[in-house]
C-alpha positions as CSV (number, residue, x, y, z in Angstrom):
1,M,0.0,0.0,0.0
2,A,1.0,3.6,-0.5
3,I,-0.4,7.0,0.4
4,F,-1.4,9.0,-2.7
5,A,-1.6,12.8,-2.7
6,L,-1.2,15.6,-5.2
7,I,0.8,18.6,-4.3
8,T,2.6,21.5,-6.0
9,D,6.2,22.3,-5.5
10,L,6.6,25.8,-4.1
11,E,9.6,28.1,-4.5
12,I,9.7,31.0,-2.1
13,I,11.2,33.8,-4.1
14,N,11.8,36.2,-1.2
15,P,12.3,34.2,1.9
16,P,12.9,36.3,5.0
17,E,16.4,35.8,6.5
18,W,14.9,33.9,9.4
19,Y,12.8,31.5,7.2
20,E,15.2,28.5,7.1
21,D,15.9,28.5,10.8
22,F,12.2,29.1,11.6
23,T,11.0,26.1,9.5
24,N,13.8,23.8,10.8
25,R,12.6,24.6,14.3
26,Y,8.8,24.7,13.9
27,L,7.8,22.7,10.8
28,S,7.6,18.9,10.6
29,R,7.5,18.7,6.8
30,P,10.3,20.8,5.3
31,K,9.3,20.6,1.6
32,P,7.2,23.7,0.8
33,H,4.1,22.8,-1.1
34,I,0.4,23.3,-1.6
35,T,-1.8,20.2,-1.1
36,L,-4.2,19.9,-4.0
37,I,-5.6,16.4,-3.3
38,Q,-5.6,15.1,0.2
39,P,-3.8,11.8,1.0
40,R,-5.7,8.6,0.2
41,H,-4.8,4.9,0.6
42,M,-4.2,2.9,-2.6
43,H,-1.8,0.4,-4.1
44,R,1.3,2.0,-5.5
45,D,0.6,0.7,-9.1
46,E,-2.9,2.1,-8.9
47,G,-1.4,5.4,-7.7
48,V,1.0,5.6,-10.6
49,A,-1.7,4.8,-13.1
50,L,-4.0,7.5,-11.6
51,M,-1.2,10.0,-11.7
52,H,-0.8,9.4,-15.5
53,T,-4.5,9.6,-16.1
54,L,-4.8,12.9,-14.2
55,A,-1.7,14.3,-15.9
56,D,-3.3,13.6,-19.3
57,A,-6.6,15.2,-18.2
58,L,-4.7,18.4,-17.2
59,S,-2.6,18.7,-20.3
60,N,-4.3,22.0,-21.3
61,Y,-3.0,23.6,-18.1
62,A,0.7,23.0,-18.9
63,A,1.1,26.5,-20.3
64,W,0.1,28.0,-16.9
65,F,3.4,26.8,-15.4
66,P,5.3,28.3,-13.8
67,M,2.9,30.6,-12.0
68,E,3.6,33.2,-9.4
69,A,1.5,34.4,-6.5
70,T,1.7,36.3,-3.2
71,A,1.3,34.4,0.0
72,H,-0.3,36.5,2.8
73,G,-3.0,36.2,5.4
74,I,-2.1,34.1,8.4
75,K,-4.5,31.5,9.8
76,P,-3.4,30.1,13.1
77,F,-4.3,26.5,14.2
78,D,-7.1,26.3,16.7
79,D,-4.7,24.7,19.2
80,G,-2.0,27.4,18.7
81,T,0.7,24.9,17.6
82,G,1.1,26.3,14.0
83,F,-0.3,28.5,11.3
84,L,-0.9,28.6,7.6
85,I,-0.4,31.5,5.1
86,G,-2.9,31.9,2.2
87,I,-1.9,31.8,-1.4
88,A,-4.8,33.1,-3.4
89,H,-4.5,32.3,-7.1
90,D,-7.5,31.5,-9.5
91,R,-5.5,29.1,-11.5
92,I,-4.4,27.0,-8.5
93,D,-8.0,26.9,-7.4
94,R,-9.1,25.8,-10.9
95,I,-6.6,23.1,-11.2
96,Q,-7.5,21.8,-7.7
97,H,-11.2,21.7,-8.7
98,E,-10.4,19.8,-11.9
99,L,-8.3,17.3,-10.0
100,R,-10.9,16.8,-7.3
101,S,-13.7,16.3,-9.9
102,R,-11.6,13.5,-11.5
103,M,-10.6,11.6,-8.3
104,P,-12.3,8.2,-8.0
105,S,-14.9,8.4,-5.3
106,H,-14.2,4.9,-3.8
107,L,-10.7,5.8,-2.5
108,E,-10.4,5.9,1.3
109,F,-8.9,9.1,2.8
110,Y,-5.9,8.7,5.0
111,N,-7.5,11.1,7.5
112,P,-11.3,11.1,7.1
113,A,-11.4,14.8,8.3
114,S,-9.4,15.8,5.3
115,K,-12.3,15.2,2.9
116,A,-13.9,18.5,4.1
117,Y,-10.5,20.3,3.7
118,E,-10.4,19.2,0.1
119,Q,-13.9,20.1,-0.7
120,N,-13.5,23.6,0.9
121,F,-10.1,24.2,-0.6
122,W,-8.1,27.1,0.6
123,S,-4.8,27.3,-1.1
124,H,-2.0,27.8,1.5
125,L,1.5,27.0,2.7
126,T,1.9,25.5,6.1
127,M,4.5,27.6,7.8
128,A,4.6,25.9,11.2
129,D,3.0,22.9,12.9
130,Q,5.3,22.4,15.9
131,I,5.0,25.6,18.0
132,P,5.1,24.8,21.7
133,K,1.7,25.5,23.3
134,G,1.4,29.1,24.6
135,E,4.2,30.5,22.4
136,L,2.2,31.5,19.3
137,A,1.5,35.1,20.3
138,Q,5.2,35.7,21.1
139,I,6.3,34.2,17.8
140,F,3.8,36.3,15.9
141,E,5.2,39.4,17.5
142,Q,8.9,38.4,17.2
143,F,8.7,37.6,13.4
144,N,6.0,40.3,12.6
145,L,3.9,37.5,11.0
146,E,0.8,39.7,10.7
147,N,2.6,41.6,7.9
148,L,4.4,38.6,6.3
149,R,4.1,38.5,2.5
150,L,5.9,35.9,0.5
151,E,6.3,35.9,-3.2
152,V,6.1,32.3,-4.4
153,R,6.4,30.4,-7.7
154,V,4.8,27.0,-8.5
155,H,6.7,25.1,-11.2
156,K,4.9,21.7,-11.3
157,I,2.4,19.3,-9.8
158,L,3.9,16.4,-7.8
159,C,2.3,13.0,-7.0
160,T,3.5,11.6,-3.7
161,L,3.4,7.9,-3.1
162,P,5.2,7.1,0.2
163,P,4.5,3.9,2.1
164,D,3.8,5.9,5.3
165,F,3.8,9.5,6.6
166,S,7.1,9.3,8.5
167,L,9.6,12.2,8.2
168,E,12.1,9.7,6.8
169,E,9.8,8.9,3.9
170,S,8.8,12.5,3.3
171,L,12.5,13.4,2.8
172,K,13.0,10.7,0.1
173,E,13.0,12.2,-3.4
174,E,11.9,8.9,-4.9
175,N,8.5,9.4,-3.2
176,Y,7.8,12.5,-5.3
177,H,6.8,12.0,-8.9
178,V,6.5,14.9,-11.3
179,M,3.2,14.9,-13.2
180,S,4.3,15.5,-16.8
181,L,1.7,17.9,-18.2
182,K,2.2,18.0,-21.9
183,A,0.7,21.0,-23.5
184,T,-1.9,20.3,-26.2
185,N,-2.8,24.0,-26.5
186,T,-0.3,26.8,-26.0
187,H,-2.8,29.6,-25.3
188,K,-2.1,30.7,-21.8
189,D,-5.7,31.1,-20.7
190,S,-7.1,27.9,-22.3
191,P,-9.1,25.9,-19.8
192,A,-9.1,22.2,-19.5
193,C,-11.5,20.5,-21.7
194,C,-15.2,21.0,-20.9
């Protein structure tokens, strides 16, 4: 078995000087990304086949990459152990909707609560998820997070197929597969097929 998910890569164009130390200290998953399709259980071969099917279905979006956006608007976790920063971009939203509409409905979510997150998609980057309880307000003030704006660039969509969610597996590059979107139409605003 494997855990199938679809994410974007995410390049932070203007990282603050504190970004690397901050994420090393407060973030469990060091690879910056936007989760488009929440993790689901499936056999690895089934995941590879689905990745190719979805890449073919998204071929008209290839000309949209790379795309740039501004990340801003902090949303803290309810328990205060982390926060997200929003990345509003119509094209990311459109691609996520297209992918979601093409996902087989019988697949079991890794975390059942993530079904609602996927349906109510809010494009974001997780900035921290390991802040000690009670320290969030201090960290917001120390790093001036209310005013944080990051310029980001998305180059591609990745399919992840690790056997588990361990940190060790999340660091292995062989668990990340680039979805090759081959352009069939070079017009930048062309939508995916009706």
